[in-house]
N, C-alpha and C positions, 0 to 999 in steps of 0.2 A: 556593494552587496551582490552576491550570485544568488541564482535559484537553484534548487535541487529538488527533485521529484523523490518522494518516499513511496515505494510502490510495496504494497502489502501482500505477502504471499501466505498461502495456508495449505495444507494437506487435506485431502478428503479422508475423513475419519468416520466411516459409517457406523462403527460401534460406539463412539461417543456421542451421548445425547445430554447436553447440559440441563440442569434442573431450572425452573424460572427465577431462582435466587441466585444462580451462576449466571445466568444471561444478564440479570438485573445489575450484578456487580461488574461483569465485562462491560455493559453499556456505560454505567457510572465511570469506570476506568478510562474509557476512551473519551468520555465528555470532559473529565478532569485533565487528560492529557492533552486534547485538543485545546482546551481552554488555557492552559499554561504556555501553549506556544502562542497563542493569539495575544495574550496578556504581555508576551515579550515582543510583541510586533514582529514575529517572524514568519506568520503564517501568510504566505502569498496567495494560495489558493486551497480552499478547503477541500478540492477534489470532489469525488464521489465514490460509492461503492459500485462495483461492476457485477452485471449479471451472469450467473454461473448457468442458467437456463438458456438464455438466448444470446448466443454467440456463434459466429462462424469463423473459419479461417480460408482465406482465399490463397491459393498456390498458383505458382506458372502452370500455363496449359489449361487455364480456367477451371482447376481442380478445387472444389469447395467441400471442406468436411465442417462437421459440428465440432464446436468449442474449439478452443485454443490448443487443449492437449487431449489428443486421444489416448496416447499410449502412457502419460504420466497422470499421477494422482494428485499432482500439486497445481494450483490455480491461482491467479491473481484476483484478490479480494477488493482491491481498491487502491486509491492513491491520495496523497496531498502533495502540495509544493511549498516548501519552506525557503525562507531567504537567509541566508547566513554568510559570513566572510569566506569560510572554508569547508571542504567537505567533512573535515574532522568535527566541526560544530554541527554540521548536519547529522552525521553518524551519532554524536552525542545525543542530539533529539531523539533520532531513531532508536536508540537503545534503551529508552524509556516507554516504547510503544507497547500497549498491552497484548498486542498479537503474540508477543515473545512469550507470554504466560501460557499461551495455549497450544504451543507447538509450532507457531508460525514463524517467519522470518520478515525483514524489512529489507529490501534492495535499495540503495541509495545511489542516484545518478544526477550528475550535473545536467542542468537545461543549458544548451549551447544555442546562443542568439546569432543571428545572421553577422553580427560585428566581431564575434567571437573567434580568433584563429589560434586557439591553442590546441 
């Protein structure tokens, strides 16, 4: 089995303010989705959400900027790591992610281990 990181990206949309009911449904959808991955024994690491307010980018020449993206309105919201046989299976898992229902996207990347020479 290989491991793939699913990186959750979303766009900053200052005009969209979900209602409490919409937030509860989104939370329930996430919990159900994560639970289904865990039930299949494919959840290698539950990951974490990533802060939007406390972030810095370090660039060559000791240049430090606020946040990972100063020009772009897209940010990384969090990640999990799944265990599957192929990237296609990881993409299948990602295609059911609730972030897709609110305009976000999921980047799928294989985790490369030291003994992986691909």
